[in-house]
C-alpha positions, 0 to 999 in steps of 0.5 A: 355711527360711522366711526368718523369724528364729525367736525362741528365748526372751524375757526379761520384766523386770517393773516394781517393782510386780509382786509378784515383782520378782525373777522372770525369765519366759522365754517359750519357743517354741511346740512346734507352730509351723511357723516353725522346727524348732528350737522344741521343742529350744530349749524342752527346753534351758531346762526343766532350769533352770526353778523352775516350768513354766507350761504354756499351752494354748488354750481353743479347742484344748486339749491338741494332740498335740504338747502331750501329747507334750511333757508326757508325754515331756519335762516329766514326766521333769524332775520339775518343778512344773507349773501348767497355764494355759488361755488364751483363755477369753474365746473360749468366752463367745461360745457361744450359749445359755449364761451367758458360756459357763460350760458350755463353760468347765467342759467344757474345764477338766475335759478338761484336768484329766483328760488332764493328770492321766493324763499327769503321774501326778497331779492338776495345778494348772489355772488357766483365764483370759483374758490378753486381758481381763486386759491390757485392764484393766491397760492401762486402769488404767495409763493412768488412773494406777491400779496393781493395788495401788490405791496410786496414782490414784483408781480403787482396786484393780482387783481390786475395781473391774473385773468384767472383771478378775474374769472374766479370772481372771488374779489367780488366776495372780498369786496362785499365783505369789506364793505358790509362788515365794517365796525359800525355795521357790526355794532348795528347788526348786534343791536338789530339781531335780537330785534330781528329774532323777536320780530320773527317769533312774533310773526310766527305767533301771529301766523299761528293765532291767525291759523287757529282763528281760521279753524275756530271760524270754521267750527263756529260756522259748523256749530251754527249750521248744526244749531239751525238744523236742530231748530228746524228738526224741533219745529218739524217734530212739534208740528207733527205732534200737534197734528 
């Protein structure tokens, strides 16, 4: 016991200007944190109710072993829609001899796409971004009275005015969420989620049955071999007795 209370979940209530004002975001605990052994179990309890899983990994340490395990053994079995976010891309801009770390960024993105595809069984949606840069821009424009929609103040739309905002690529995530989590898609997801979970359970059961069948086939072959050897031994002994 570290004496530090563990955070199990965090509800973010968006402002009315947020493109998805009815969206409930739940920031689940990290799976590789050392403050609480209950982090992973707390995360897994929330997964089955999610319409979309935004899986965040770090650009400076993409896809740790615990993240790979969570994707392959838990998230995949829930048959949920998953978008992979690579955060801290700004850290890679410090690479020497590169244009804003573009070479390293591309290498990290390709690494995540390849390994996530292998784990999930399909090519995933991957969005690299810098939450720090995006937050800096939003705070700057918020303090100056400008909104992200450009309907207040005199600064205009931050998407068009700030090169830092473009470089953060946070707008790509906002656009994806606004196009993916529409009212109709959320209803469809709610209906498909139980089917997806049931399908996952059936596939696991089928795999277990096939594995046991393979083991039984080996046992049957072994039994036939022993029976054949026993019959040959009995025949040999009978010939010896007759002599």
